DRENMARZA-547677 format. One record per residue (C-alpha): x, y negated, z negated; residue in three letters; residue number from 1. Coordinates in Angstrom, 1 decimal. Example, Ala and Ser with C-alpha at 12.3 -4.5 7.8 and 13.67 -1.06 7.14 Angstrom:
! residues 2
+--------+--------+--------+-----+-----+
!     px !     py !     pz ! res !   n !
+--------+--------+--------+-----+-----+
!   12.3 !    4.5 !   -7.8 ! Ala !   1 !
!   13.7 !    1.1 !   -7.1 ! Ser !   2 !
+--------+--------+--------+-----+-----+
This chain:
! residues 186
+--------+--------+--------+-----+-----+
!     px !     py !     pz ! res !   n !
+--------+--------+--------+-----+-----+
!  -14.3 !   -5.6 !   -8.4 ! Met !   1 !
!  -14.3 !   -6.4 !  -12.0 ! Ala !   2 !
!  -11.2 !   -6.7 !  -14.2 ! Ala !   3 !
!  -10.9 !   -5.6 !  -17.8 ! Val !   4 !
!   -8.6 !   -7.5 !  -20.1 ! Ala !   5 !
!   -7.4 !   -6.6 !  -23.5 ! Thr !   6 !
!   -5.4 !   -8.9 !  -25.8 ! Cys !   7 !
!   -3.3 !   -8.2 !  -28.9 ! Leu !   8 !
!   -1.9 !  -10.8 !  -31.2 ! Val !   9 !
!    1.5 !  -10.0 !  -32.7 ! Leu !  10 !
!    3.5 !  -12.0 !  -35.2 ! Pro !  11 !
!    6.8 !  -13.4 !  -33.9 ! Cys !  12 !
!    8.8 !  -12.9 !  -37.2 ! Lys !  13 !
!    7.6 !  -10.2 !  -39.6 ! Pro !  14 !
!    7.9 !  -11.2 !  -43.3 ! Lys !  15 !
!    9.9 !   -9.3 !  -45.9 ! Thr !  16 !
!    7.5 !   -7.2 !  -47.8 ! Leu !  17 !
!    7.6 !   -5.2 !  -51.0 ! Ser !  18 !
!    5.3 !   -3.0 !  -53.1 ! His !  19 !
!    4.0 !   -4.6 !  -56.2 ! Val !  20 !
!    2.9 !   -2.9 !  -59.4 ! Ala !  21 !
!    0.1 !   -4.5 !  -61.2 ! Ser !  22 !
!   -2.6 !   -3.5 !  -63.7 ! Ser !  23 !
!   -4.6 !   -2.1 !  -60.8 ! Val !  24 !
!   -4.9 !    1.6 !  -61.2 ! Arg !  25 !
!   -4.7 !    4.0 !  -58.3 ! Cys !  26 !
!   -7.3 !    6.6 !  -57.5 ! Cys !  27 !
!   -5.4 !    9.1 !  -59.8 ! Thr !  28 !
!   -5.9 !    6.9 !  -62.8 ! Gly !  29 !
!   -2.2 !    6.4 !  -63.6 ! Ala !  30 !
!   -0.3 !    3.1 !  -63.1 ! Leu !  31 !
!    1.9 !    3.2 !  -60.0 ! Pro !  32 !
!    5.6 !    3.0 !  -60.5 ! Arg !  33 !
!    7.6 !    0.1 !  -59.1 ! Arg !  34 !
!    9.1 !    0.7 !  -55.6 ! Phe !  35 !
!   12.3 !   -1.0 !  -54.4 ! Pro !  36 !
!   12.1 !   -3.9 !  -51.9 ! Val !  37 !
!   11.4 !   -2.7 !  -48.4 ! Ile !  38 !
!   12.9 !   -5.0 !  -45.8 ! Lys !  39 !
!   11.0 !   -6.1 !  -42.6 ! Thr !  40 !
!    8.2 !   -3.8 !  -42.2 ! Leu !  41 !
!    6.7 !   -3.5 !  -38.7 ! Ala !  42 !
!    3.4 !   -5.1 !  -39.7 ! Phe !  43 !
!    2.7 !   -8.5 !  -41.3 ! Ser !  44 !
!    1.3 !   -9.1 !  -44.7 ! Ser !  45 !
!   -2.1 !  -10.1 !  -43.3 ! Asn !  46 !
!   -2.5 !   -6.5 !  -42.0 ! Leu !  47 !
!   -2.1 !   -4.9 !  -45.4 ! Ser !  48 !
!   -5.8 !   -5.2 !  -46.1 ! Ser !  49 !
!   -6.4 !   -3.4 !  -42.8 ! Val !  50 !
!   -3.8 !   -0.7 !  -43.5 ! Ala !  51 !
!   -5.1 !   -0.1 !  -47.1 ! Phe !  52 !
!   -8.8 !   -0.9 !  -47.1 ! Pro !  53 !
!   -9.6 !    1.4 !  -50.0 ! Asn !  54 !
!   -6.9 !    0.1 !  -52.4 ! Gly !  55 !
!   -3.6 !    1.8 !  -52.8 ! Gly !  56 !
!   -0.4 !   -0.1 !  -53.5 ! Thr !  57 !
!   -0.9 !   -3.8 !  -52.7 ! Pro !  58 !
!    1.7 !   -5.4 !  -50.5 ! Ile !  59 !
!    2.7 !   -9.0 !  -51.1 ! Arg !  60 !
!    5.1 !  -11.3 !  -49.2 ! Ala !  61 !
!    8.3 !  -12.3 !  -51.0 ! Leu !  62 !
!    8.7 !  -15.6 !  -49.3 ! Glu !  63 !
!    6.2 !  -18.5 !  -49.3 ! Lys !  64 !
!    3.6 !  -18.3 !  -46.6 ! Pro !  65 !
!    4.5 !  -20.4 !  -43.6 ! Lys !  66 !
!    2.3 !  -21.1 !  -40.6 ! Pro !  67 !
!    3.0 !  -18.1 !  -38.5 ! Met !  68 !
!    3.5 !  -18.3 !  -34.8 ! Arg !  69 !
!    1.7 !  -15.6 !  -32.9 ! Arg !  70 !
!    2.5 !  -14.0 !  -29.6 ! Ser !  71 !
!   -0.4 !  -13.1 !  -27.5 ! Val !  72 !
!    0.1 !  -10.0 !  -25.2 ! Val !  73 !
!   -2.6 !   -9.6 !  -22.6 ! Cys !  74 !
!   -3.1 !   -6.7 !  -20.3 ! Glu !  75 !
!   -5.4 !   -6.9 !  -17.3 ! Ala !  76 !
!   -6.5 !   -3.8 !  -15.5 ! Ala !  77 !
!   -8.7 !   -3.4 !  -12.5 ! Thr !  78 !
!  -11.6 !   -0.9 !  -12.6 ! Thr !  79 !
!  -10.4 !    0.9 !   -9.5 ! Lys !  80 !
!  -10.7 !    4.6 !   -9.5 ! Lys !  81 !
!   -7.3 !    6.2 !  -10.3 ! Pro !  82 !
!   -7.1 !    8.2 !   -7.1 ! Asp !  83 !
!   -7.6 !    5.2 !   -4.7 ! Ser !  84 !
!   -3.9 !    5.1 !   -3.9 ! Ala !  85 !
!   -3.8 !    8.7 !   -3.0 ! Ser !  86 !
!   -7.0 !    8.3 !   -0.9 ! Lys !  87 !
!   -5.4 !    5.4 !    1.0 ! Arg !  88 !
!   -2.3 !    7.6 !    1.6 ! Ala !  89 !
!   -4.5 !   10.4 !    3.0 ! Arg !  90 !
!   -6.3 !    8.0 !    5.2 ! Gln !  91 !
!   -3.1 !    6.4 !    6.5 ! Ala !  92 !
!   -1.6 !    9.9 !    7.3 ! Glu !  93 !
!   -4.8 !   10.8 !    9.2 ! Lys !  94 !
!   -4.6 !    7.6 !   11.2 ! Arg !  95 !
!   -0.9 !    8.0 !   11.9 ! Arg !  96 !
!   -1.5 !   11.5 !   13.4 ! Ile !  97 !
!   -4.4 !   10.2 !   15.5 ! Tyr !  98 !
!   -2.5 !    7.2 !   16.7 ! Asn !  99 !
!    0.6 !    9.4 !   17.5 ! Lys ! 100 !
!   -1.6 !   11.7 !   19.6 ! Ala ! 101 !
!   -3.1 !    8.7 !   21.5 ! Lys ! 102 !
!    0.4 !    7.2 !   22.2 ! Lys ! 103 !
!    1.8 !   10.5 !   23.3 ! Ser ! 104 !
!   -1.1 !   11.0 !   25.8 ! Glu ! 105 !
!   -0.5 !    7.5 !   27.2 ! Val ! 106 !
!    3.3 !    8.2 !   27.6 ! Lys ! 107 !
!    2.7 !   11.6 !   29.2 ! Thr ! 108 !
!    0.2 !   10.3 !   31.7 ! Arg ! 109 !
!    2.5 !    7.3 !   32.6 ! Met ! 110 !
!    5.5 !    9.6 !   32.9 ! Arg ! 111 !
!    3.7 !   12.0 !   35.3 ! Lys ! 112 !
!    2.5 !    9.0 !   37.4 ! Ala ! 113 !
!    6.1 !    7.6 !   37.6 ! Phe ! 114 !
!    7.5 !   11.0 !   38.5 ! Glu ! 115 !
!    5.1 !   11.4 !   41.4 ! Glu ! 116 !
!    5.8 !    7.9 !   42.6 ! Leu ! 117 !
!    9.5 !    8.5 !   42.5 ! Asp ! 118 !
!    9.0 !   11.8 !   44.5 ! Leu ! 119 !
!    6.9 !   10.0 !   47.0 ! Leu ! 120 !
!    9.4 !    7.2 !   47.4 ! Lys ! 121 !
!   12.2 !    9.7 !   48.0 ! Lys ! 122 !
!   10.3 !   11.4 !   50.8 ! Lys ! 123 !
!   11.2 !   10.3 !   54.2 ! Thr ! 124 !
!    8.2 !   11.7 !   56.0 ! Asp ! 125 !
!    5.5 !   10.6 !   53.6 ! Ala ! 126 !
!    2.1 !    9.9 !   54.8 ! Lys ! 127 !
!   -0.4 !    7.3 !   53.5 ! Ala ! 128 !
!   -2.8 !   10.0 !   52.4 ! Glu ! 129 !
!   -0.3 !   11.3 !   49.9 ! Glu ! 130 !
!   -0.8 !    8.3 !   47.8 ! Ile ! 131 !
!   -4.3 !    9.5 !   46.8 ! Arg ! 132 !
!   -3.0 !   12.1 !   44.4 ! Ser ! 133 !
!   -0.8 !    9.5 !   42.8 ! Val ! 134 !
!   -3.7 !    7.1 !   42.5 ! Glu ! 135 !
!   -5.7 !    9.8 !   40.6 ! Glu ! 136 !
!   -2.7 !   10.1 !   38.1 ! Leu ! 137 !
!   -2.6 !    6.3 !   37.8 ! Ile ! 138 !
!   -6.4 !    6.2 !   37.1 ! Ala ! 139 !
!   -6.0 !    8.8 !   34.4 ! Lys ! 140 !
!   -3.1 !    6.8 !   32.9 ! Ala ! 141 !
!   -5.3 !    3.7 !   33.0 ! Tyr ! 142 !
!   -8.1 !    5.5 !   31.2 ! Ser ! 143 !
!   -5.8 !    6.8 !   28.5 ! Ala ! 144 !
!   -4.3 !    3.2 !   28.0 ! Ile ! 145 !
!   -7.8 !    1.7 !   27.8 ! Asp ! 146 !
!   -8.9 !    4.3 !   25.2 ! Lys ! 147 !
!   -5.8 !    3.6 !   23.1 ! Ala ! 148 !
!   -6.5 !   -0.1 !   23.2 ! Val ! 149 !
!  -10.2 !    0.4 !   22.4 ! Lys ! 150 !
!   -9.3 !    2.5 !   19.3 ! Ser ! 151 !
!   -6.7 !    0.0 !   18.1 ! Gly ! 152 !
!   -3.7 !    2.3 !   18.7 ! Thr ! 153 !
!   -2.2 !   -0.1 !   21.2 ! Leu ! 154 !
!   -2.5 !   -3.9 !   21.3 ! His ! 155 !
!   -4.4 !   -5.2 !   24.3 ! Lys ! 156 !
!   -1.3 !   -7.0 !   25.6 ! Asn ! 157 !
!    0.7 !   -3.8 !   25.4 ! Thr ! 158 !
!   -2.0 !   -2.0 !   27.3 ! Gly ! 159 !
!   -2.0 !   -4.7 !   30.0 ! Ala ! 160 !
!    1.8 !   -4.6 !   30.3 ! His ! 161 !
!    1.8 !   -0.8 !   30.8 ! Arg ! 162 !
!   -1.0 !   -0.9 !   33.4 ! Lys ! 163 !
!    1.0 !   -3.6 !   35.2 ! Ser ! 164 !
!    4.1 !   -1.5 !   35.2 ! Arg ! 165 !
!    2.1 !    1.3 !   36.9 ! Leu ! 166 !
!    0.6 !   -1.0 !   39.5 ! Ala ! 167 !
!    4.0 !   -2.6 !   40.3 ! Arg ! 168 !
!    5.7 !    0.7 !   40.8 ! Arg ! 169 !
!    2.9 !    1.9 !   43.1 ! Lys ! 170 !
!    3.2 !   -1.4 !   45.0 ! Lys ! 171 !
!    7.0 !   -0.9 !   45.5 ! Thr ! 172 !
!    6.4 !    2.6 !   46.9 ! Val ! 173 !
!    3.7 !    1.3 !   49.3 ! Glu ! 174 !
!    6.0 !   -1.5 !   50.5 ! Ile ! 175 !
!    9.0 !    0.9 !   50.8 ! His ! 176 !
!    7.0 !    3.1 !   53.2 ! His ! 177 !
!    5.4 !    0.2 !   55.0 ! Gly ! 178 !
!    1.8 !    1.1 !   54.0 ! Trp ! 179 !
!    1.5 !   -2.4 !   52.5 ! Tyr ! 180 !
!    2.8 !   -5.6 !   53.8 ! Ile ! 181 !
!    2.8 !   -8.5 !   51.3 ! Pro ! 182 !
!    1.2 !  -11.7 !   52.5 ! Ala ! 183 !
!    3.7 !  -14.5 !   53.1 ! Val ! 184 !
!    3.0 !  -17.5 !   51.0 ! Thr ! 185 !
!    4.1 !  -20.8 !   52.5 ! Ala ! 186 !
+--------+--------+--------+-----+-----+
């Protein structure tokens, strides 16, 4: 990306200037009349030739010429298109909506799996075959989590943490009903 720079040199202290009548005739052929002293014009005496290239009333400095300090004002601009900020805003909004939908899907599938696990845990006469429907819900939640991680909506550690929560909750239900007996470590 290229950058364009423009610089402008300005005098720090403008000189006091006045109009000077001389034997130089104007374009009308008459001698110009003498003008009163004009104090501190906005341009310096060295710009008078630029301001009046075809003649006119010459301008002369009233004080002796001193070495003038000059201020340099530089402006740098990039050559980006002017609508790049609005394009980024549009892209960010599109990504936000997409990510929000992915996160919502993950939360919904996790919530449904947790609700089924809670119902199964509260049942007193639950059978081991009833866990199959819950395992399907957990598999769908795992799939949604993996897709969200793959697309960058969720961080991989966040995805792993959520999958672990589901697995732990399932394990507690299985232990509660006696379908799973943890191995005793010595």
